[in-house]
N, C-alpha and C positions, 0 to 999 in steps of 0.2 A: 503493501500500498503506500504510495507515494503522498507525501504530505505537500501542502501548497505553504508557500512561505509565509501567509496571513495566519495558516493554520498551525504551524511551527511556531510562529511570535506568540500565539494564544496561549498554547501548550507551556511556553518559558514562562509567561504571564502568570499561566495558573499555579507553575511549581515553585514562582516566585513569593507568590500573594497565600499559598498554601502549604509551605514547606515543611511543617509538621506532620499533616495528613499525608503529604506525597511520602514520606519516610516512612509512616505507619504503613502506608499500602506498602510500601517495596518491601520491610522487615516480614510483613505479614507473610506475602509472596515467598519470600525465601525459607520462612520456617514450612510451609505446607509444600512445597518443593523437597525441602532436606527430606521431611516425614514421607514422602510418596515415593522418593527416589533413591534415597543415601542411605536412611536410617538402620541400624541395626537393631535385634531385639533387644540389647543393653540401651543402647539410645532411647528406644520407645518406652522403656519402663522408667529410666531417669526423668524422661518428659513427662509422662503419666505421674510422677509422684511431685514435680513441678508444677503442674496444671492442678492438682489436689490443693497444693498448698495456697496456690494464686487464689483458687474459688474461695478456700477458707479467709484469706484477707479481704476479698473482695465482700464476702457475706457480713464479714467483720465491719468492715467500712458502711457497708449498708445500714448494718444494725444502729451504729453508733450515729448515724443521720438523722434518727428518729427519736 
């Protein structure tokens, strides 16, 4: 897919104005790709532990808001 110069400028402007969101999307994509294509059983177990801990943190944060 070839982008026009206008579309390239628009993309650059969006990335500049939404840097945090663009980084989030890129990191999420990398994580998903790693899990699907490269992860071992040990990696998956470690990630599962990390996910469980993160869910507990988020639940605690949510409970503290109310």
